[in-house]
N, C-alpha and C positions, 0 to 999 in steps of 0.2 A: 470474639469471632467476627470476621468481616465476610459478608455474603454478597456474591455477585455472579454474573454469568460471563463465561468466556467461550466464544464461538458456539453458543447454544447449550453449553454444559454448565449447569449450576454448580458453583463451588463455594466452599467456605474455608477460611484459613485463619490461623492464629499467628501468621507472620506479622512482624511489627507493622503497625498502621502507617508509619512514615516511610516504609520501604517503597521505592519507586516501582511503579507497575512494570516498567521495562525489565527490571531484575527479577521480579516475581515470574513474569512470563518466561524469561530465558533460563533462570536457575531452578525454579520450582516446577514449571510445566514443561521444560525442555522445548519451548517454542522459540526457535532461534531465527525465525524469519524477520522479526522486528529487530532492527539493528541499533547498536550504540554508535552514535556519531560524535556528538559534542558534549552531551550530558547537561546542556543548558537550554534545551528546547529551541535552538537556533538553526539547526540544519535540516530537520524533518525526517531523518533516517528512521526514527523511532515512532513514526506516526501510526496510530491505531484509530479505531472508531470507538467512541464512548457514547452510547445511545444514538448512534448514527452520525455523530459529529467528529471530525478529525481532531485528535488530541495528541500531544507529545507524551509518550509513555515514560520518557526519562525524567520528567518533572511532575508526573502525576502520582501522588502517594496513594497507596492502597485505600486509605481512609476516604479518598475522594470518589472511589468507584463503588462504595457500598450500595447495594440494591440496583446497580446499573448493569447494562449490557456492554461487553467489550467484544469487538470484532478485530481479528488480526489478519495479516496477510495469509495465514494458513487456511482461512476459510472464506476469504473474500471472493474467490472464484466459484463458490457455490451459489452466489447471487447472480441474477441476470446481468446487472450492470457490471459487477466485478468480472464476470466471464467475458463480456464485451471489451472491457478495458484490457484485460490480459491478452485477448486475441489481437486487439489493436496494437498493443506493445510489441507483439511478435511480428505482425504484418508490417509495421513501420520500423522494425529493427531498432527500437529505442535503446536497448541495453548495450552498454559498452563494458565498463567494469562490473556493473550490477549492484554495487554496494548500496546506493541510495534508492534503488528501484522499488523496494517494498513500500517505503514511505511515499514515493511518488505515486504509485498505484493506489495506495490508500487515500491520498489527497484527491486524486483524479476521480476516484469512485464516489467520494463524498460530494464533489462538485456536481457530477452528473446525476446524482440522486436528487439534487436540489434544482439544477438548471439543465433541462434536457438538451438544449442546443446553445451552449455558451459562446459568447463573443471572445475574441482574442484578449480583450481587456479583462473579462471575467475569468478566463483561464489563467492569465498572468497573475491576477489578484489571488486566486485560489492556490496557485502553485508557488507563490512568492516565498513561502517559508521552507521550500524544499531546495536544498543545494545539491547540484550535480557537479562534481569536480571534473568530470569528463566533458561537460558542456553540451549535453544532449537536449537542451531546452527546446530547440526547434522540432526535434523528433517527438518530444513529449507533447507539445502543442498539436502536432499533426495526429498523433495517436489518439488524443482526447477528441479531436474532431471526427476521426474515423469511428471511434466508439460511439460518439453521439449520433452519428448517421446510421448506426446499426449495420454497417457494411465492413468488410475487410478490404483495405485499399489495394493490396497487391499480394499475390501468393509469395510465400517464403521462397527464396532462391534455393535451388537444389544444392546440397552439400557436395564437396568434391568426391566423396566416396560414392554418393548416389549417381553422380555424373559418370564416374568411372565404371560403375556397374552397368549403366545404360549403354556404354560403348562396347562392353564385353559380349 
């Protein structure tokens, strides 16, 4: 039996020790926020935190997390930094297709937990392993800076439906 904690819940499993954490999260716990991107730890879509450090769940076997704490995108918003990062992601309109965003948010949150006010170089270094096929890198950097400042940069634009209601 392998014992570990996921999002504050203590678990034990007899799933094969070489099973990638990604598949345990998705298939056994039905936590689908952590995405499968490449399966080789190259794209960052599967990023989770293990004892507070960003890690690629696709290449982390269950045996490597015995006795450790795993945090996924499903609970990162319950932390003060995670909440700030998610709010900044919305205020800076980072998401385009959204597929890579859980990994991006997890990496950004880990960065801000270590470095309260990162430079562009520190942001680039921390986010280098996260690939965004839509190219939202400038918005990601902007959102990290907004989250670091503790402010929200700009209010979300009203949707067309709310604008139509305002005219009525």
